[in-house]
C-alpha positions in Angstrom: 49.2 94.7 206.6 52.5 94.8 204.8 53.8 92.0 207.0 50.8 89.8 206.2 51.1 90.5 202.5 54.8 90.2 202.0 56.2 88.3 205.1 59.0 90.9 205.3 60.4 89.8 208.7 60.5 86.2 207.7 62.8 87.1 204.8 65.1 89.0 207.1 64.2 92.4 205.7 62.5 95.6 206.7 60.0 98.0 205.1 62.7 100.7 204.7 65.1 98.3 203.1 62.5 97.0 200.6 61.6 100.6 199.6 65.3 101.5 199.2 65.8 98.4 197.1 62.8 99.3 195.0 64.2 102.8 194.4 67.6 101.3 193.5 66.0 98.9 191.0 63.9 101.7 189.5 66.9 103.9 188.9 68.8 101.1 187.2 66.0 100.3 184.8 64.4 103.7 184.3 66.3 104.0 181.1 63.6 101.9 179.5 61.1 104.8 179.6 63.5 106.6 177.3 64.9 103.8 175.1 61.7 101.9 174.5 59.6 104.8 173.0 62.6 105.7 170.8 62.9 102.2 169.4 59.2 101.6 168.8 58.8 105.1 167.3 61.0 103.8 164.5 58.2 101.3 163.7 55.8 104.2 163.2 54.3 104.3 166.7 53.4 107.5 168.6 56.4 108.3 170.8 54.3 109.9 173.6 51.8 107.1 173.7 54.6 104.5 173.9 56.2 106.4 176.7 52.9 106.3 178.6 52.4 102.6 177.7 55.9 101.8 178.9 55.3 103.3 182.3 51.9 101.7 182.7 53.1 98.3 181.6 56.1 98.4 183.9 53.9 99.5 186.8 51.2 96.8 186.2 53.8 94.0 185.7 55.8 94.9 188.7 52.7 95.2 190.8 51.5 91.8 189.7 54.9 90.2 190.5 55.0 91.8 193.9 51.5 91.1 195.1 50.8 87.8 193.3 54.2 86.1 193.6 55.9 88.1 196.3 59.2 88.4 194.5 61.6 91.5 194.5 61.6 91.4 190.7 60.4 94.3 188.5 59.0 94.0 185.0 59.1 96.3 182.0 59.1 96.1 178.2 62.1 94.0 177.4 65.2 95.1 175.5 65.9 92.9 172.6 62.2 92.1 172.3 61.5 95.7 171.3 64.3 95.6 168.8 62.9 92.3 167.3 59.5 94.0 167.1 60.8 97.1 165.2 63.7 96.0 163.2 62.7 92.4 162.2 58.9 92.2 162.3 58.0 95.8 161.1 60.9 97.2 159.2 62.4 93.9 158.1 59.3 91.8 157.2 57.1 94.7 156.4 54.2 94.1 158.8 52.4 97.0 160.4 53.1 97.8 164.0 49.4 97.0 164.8 50.0 93.4 163.5 53.2 93.2 165.5 51.3 94.2 168.6 48.7 91.6 167.8 51.5 89.0 167.6 52.8 90.1 171.0 49.2 89.9 172.4 48.6 86.3 171.1 52.1 85.2 172.3 51.1 86.5 175.8 47.9 84.5 175.8 49.8 81.4 174.8 52.3 82.1 177.6 49.4 82.5 180.1 47.9 79.1 178.9 51.3 77.5 179.5 51.6 79.2 182.9 48.2 77.8 183.9 48.9 74.3 182.7 50.4 71.4 184.7 53.6 71.7 182.8 54.3 75.2 184.2 56.7 74.0 187.0 58.7 72.0 184.5 59.7 75.2 182.6 62.1 76.3 185.3 62.6 73.2 187.4 63.8 71.2 184.3 66.9 73.4 184.0 69.9 71.5 185.4 71.6 72.9 188.5 74.8 73.7 186.7 72.9 75.7 184.1 71.0 77.6 186.8 74.4 78.7 188.2 75.6 79.5 184.7 72.5 81.5 184.0 73.1 83.6 187.1 76.7 84.2 186.0 75.7 84.8 182.4 73.2 87.5 183.5 76.0 89.0 185.4 78.3 89.0 182.4 75.4 90.4 180.3 74.9 93.2 182.8 78.7 93.8 182.7 78.8 94.4 179.0 75.8 96.7 179.2 77.4 98.6 182.0 80.7 99.0 180.2 78.8 100.1 177.0 76.6 102.6 178.9 79.7 104.0 180.6 81.5 104.5 177.3 84.3 102.2 178.6 83.9 100.0 175.6 82.7 101.0 172.1 81.9 99.2 168.8 84.7 98.5 166.4 84.3 97.2 162.8 87.3 94.7 163.1 87.2 93.5 166.7 83.5 94.1 167.5 84.4 96.0 170.7 87.4 98.1 171.8 88.4 100.4 174.5 86.5 103.7 174.6 87.9 107.2 175.1 89.0 107.2 178.7 89.5 111.0 178.6 85.7 111.6 178.3 84.3 113.1 181.6 81.3 110.6 181.5 83.7 107.6 181.4 85.8 109.0 184.3 82.6 109.7 186.3 81.5 106.1 185.8 84.8 104.8 186.9 84.8 107.0 190.0 81.2 106.1 190.8 82.0 102.4 190.6 85.0 102.6 192.9 83.1 104.7 195.4 80.2 102.3 195.3 82.3 99.2 195.9 84.2 101.0 198.7 80.9 102.0 200.4 79.6 98.5 200.1 82.9 97.1 201.6 82.4 99.5 204.5 78.8 98.2 204.9 77.3 101.6 204.2 73.5 101.1 203.7 72.3 102.1 200.2 75.8 102.1 198.8 74.4 101.4 195.3 71.9 104.2 195.4 74.4 106.7 196.8 76.7 105.8 194.0 74.1 106.3 191.3 72.8 109.7 192.7 76.3 110.9 193.5 77.6 110.2 190.0 74.5 111.8 188.4 74.8 114.9 190.6 78.5 115.2 189.9 77.9 115.0 186.2 75.2 117.7 186.3 77.5 120.0 188.4 80.3 119.5 185.8 77.9 120.2 182.9 78.4 116.7 181.5 74.7 116.0 181.5 71.7 118.4 181.8 69.1 118.6 184.5 65.9 118.0 182.5 63.4 119.6 184.8 60.8 118.3 187.3 57.4 117.7 185.9 55.5 117.4 182.6 51.9 116.3 181.9 51.5 112.6 181.0 51.1 112.1 177.3 47.9 110.4 175.9 48.0 106.7 175.4 45.1 106.7 173.0 47.1 106.2 169.8 48.3 102.8 170.9 45.7 101.6 173.4 44.0 98.4 172.2 45.4 99.1 168.7 46.7 95.5 168.1 45.5 93.8 165.0 44.8 90.2 166.3 43.2 89.0 163.1 46.2 90.1 161.1 48.5 88.4 163.6 46.7 85.1 163.2 47.6 84.9 159.5 49.5 81.7 158.7 52.6 83.7 157.8 52.8 85.2 161.3 52.8 81.9 163.2 56.6 81.8 163.3 56.7 85.3 164.6 54.2 84.6 167.3 56.2 81.6 168.5 59.4 83.6 168.3 57.9 86.2 170.7 56.6 83.3 172.9 59.9 81.5 172.9 62.0 84.5 173.7 59.7 85.8 176.4 59.4 82.4 178.1 63.2 81.8 178.1 64.0 85.4 179.0 61.7 85.2 182.0 62.9 81.7 183.0 66.6 82.7 182.8 66.1 86.0 184.5 63.9 84.5 187.3 66.3 81.6 188.0 69.3 83.8 188.0 67.9 86.5 190.2 66.3 83.9 192.6 69.6 82.1 192.9 71.4 85.4 193.6 68.9 86.4 196.3 68.7 83.0 197.9 65.1 82.4 197.0 65.6 78.9 195.5 64.6 76.1 197.9 66.9 73.3 199.1 66.4 71.4 195.9 67.4 74.4 193.8 63.8 74.9 192.6 61.9 78.2 192.4 59.0 78.4 194.9 55.6 79.6 193.6 56.6 79.0 190.0 53.0 79.1 188.8 52.3 82.5 190.3 55.6 83.9 189.0 54.8 82.8 185.4 51.2 83.9 185.6 52.3 87.4 186.6 54.8 87.5 183.7 52.2 86.2 181.2 49.6 88.7 182.3 52.1 91.5 182.1 53.1 90.5 178.6 49.5 90.4 177.4 48.5 93.6 179.2 51.6 95.4 177.8 50.5 94.6 174.2 47.0 95.9 175.0 48.5 99.2 176.3 50.7 99.5 173.2 54.2 98.2 173.8 56.3 95.2 172.9 56.6 92.2 175.3 56.9 93.0 179.0 59.3 90.8 180.9 61.2 90.4 184.1 64.2 92.7 184.2 67.7 91.6 185.0 68.3 95.1 186.5 66.3 93.8 189.5 69.6 92.4 190.6 70.6 95.9 191.7 67.6 96.1 194.1 68.3 92.6 195.4 71.9 93.5 196.1 70.6 96.5 198.0 68.6 94.2 200.3 65.3 93.6 198.5 63.8 90.2 199.3 60.0 90.5 199.0 57.3 91.7 196.7 57.3 95.1 198.4 60.4 95.9 196.4 58.5 95.3 193.1 55.5 97.2 194.4 57.8 100.2 195.1 59.1 100.0 191.6 55.5 100.0 190.3 54.7 103.1 192.2 57.8 104.9 190.9 56.9 104.0 187.3 53.5 105.6 187.9 55.2 108.7 189.3 57.4 108.7 186.2 54.3 109.5 184.1 54.3 112.9 185.8 58.1 113.3 186.4 59.5 112.1 183.1 62.0 115.0 182.8 63.4 114.2 186.3 63.6 110.4 185.5 65.5 111.2 182.3 68.0 113.3 184.2 69.8 110.2 185.5 72.1 109.4 182.6 73.4 105.9 181.6 76.9 106.7 182.9 75.4 107.1 186.4 73.6 103.8 186.4 76.4 101.9 184.7 78.5 101.6 187.9 75.6 99.8 189.7 75.1 97.4 186.8 78.9 96.6 186.8 79.0 96.1 190.5 76.1 93.7 190.4 77.7 91.9 187.4 80.8 91.3 189.5 78.8 89.8 192.3 76.6 87.6 190.2 79.5 86.1 188.2 80.6 84.6 191.5 78.0 81.8 191.1 80.4 80.1 188.7 82.3 78.9 191.7 79.5 76.4 192.5 79.9 74.5 189.2 81.7 71.1 189.2 84.6 72.1 187.0 86.0 68.5 187.1 83.0 67.2 185.2 83.3 68.5 181.6 79.7 67.4 180.9 78.5 70.0 183.4 81.3 72.6 183.1 81.3 73.0 179.3 77.6 73.6 178.8 77.7 76.0 181.8 80.5 78.0 180.2 78.7 78.1 176.9 75.6 79.4 178.6 77.4 82.1 180.5 79.5 83.3 177.5 76.7 83.2 175.0 74.5 85.7 176.9 76.8 88.7 176.6 78.3 87.8 173.3 74.9 87.3 171.6 73.4 90.1 173.7 70.5 87.7 174.5 69.6 85.8 177.7 67.3 83.6 175.7 70.1 82.6 173.3 72.4 81.8 176.2 69.8 79.4 177.7 69.0 77.7 174.4 72.7 77.1 173.5 73.2 75.8 177.0 70.3 73.4 176.8 71.4 72.1 173.4 75.0 71.6 174.4 74.1 70.1 177.7 71.8 67.5 176.1 74.2 66.7 173.2 77.3 66.4 175.4 75.5 64.2 178.1 74.1 61.9 175.4 77.3 61.6 173.4 79.2 60.9 176.6 77.0 57.9 177.4 75.2 59.7 180.2 71.9 60.2 178.6 70.1 58.8 181.7 71.0 62.0 183.5 68.8 64.1 181.0 65.3 64.6 182.1 62.4 64.3 179.7 61.6 68.0 180.1 65.2 68.9 179.2 65.0 66.8 176.0 61.8 68.6 175.1 63.3 72.1 175.8 66.5 71.2 173.9 64.5 70.0 170.9 62.4 73.2 171.0 65.6 75.3 171.2 67.1 73.5 168.3 64.0 73.9 166.2 63.9 77.6 167.1 67.4 78.2 165.8 66.9 75.9 162.8 63.6 77.4 161.5 63.2 80.8 163.2 66.7 82.1 163.7 
């Protein structure tokens, strides 16, 4: 049954590899079940309900991606989108969290309409090949700065933005040791090197008293305070139109960038550099975004941390389905999931970052009209802390440079449209 559903052998994988990859992906993204409720609680939402909504939205989205599209990509409420929800829409503009949820729900419906339209394939296929490579590398750099931050290797600085952290901290030393061991195990072709590194680092930290062991089980909290609580009528107010399209724009480009980057890294793009089954992928993403709002969380999106599972061998939807099952289990084992600290998953993210950045080698560096937009795309992602911004700046610079260089014929119609939309977004939305 699994072979018929996921074509595991055809992808050169096995059931055990896919399950191991799913577990690896889950461990690298499980932080979302802690971080997301904390952020949305600042908007006035019930912490326990958001925890439950986060687990359920991640499980449903990952299941949809695995079964409907057969990709090893997991979904969960997106970082950045939850911050925009809380700090901009609710705390900044003064809207209620119910209205903000309504805006997320409406943007999800618009995304679904787009995914069902004939234009759906153009969303991803329109991205030039050099930008696809840059997106993959940019996601790697983005993972890298997240990893270094989570490890405590870099910290904020008022003058230089970031600076070297305290290397005498046990958690930092544990992350460094975990990273070196992880790379060494991978070089020796040890199966599950990433997972071994994560669990070994976490276990060492607990043994040293650096991080606590949070327990095993706890009853799932009620989802009632946020379930179907979105205010759709309030969200359709004229003043909320820009916010709805901001959610839509970010979730579309976050998904597009993440999907292209991960598909390139896992070898899932076809001979023409296009993503197969684009329609199913985007439909799964759109349904997850809409369903997440109904459950009571900000936009659900494809997670770049899926790269860890892909590096561990995940090639089919069984990886994503495994992640879905683990998120459901997390409802009952939340103390155990929370026991894996950020400094233990940071080595995995940094290792994957090193691998993904290698896609820059495929760019034609002798052609500045290709190389410069690619560089801007890759650099903008970590420096703006946004995959979407990296893509939009890449599209804008690619279109402008090609046109001003007298090579406007190389720009497809869809790229013109996407670049114009990106420019309008930054001009009128921010």
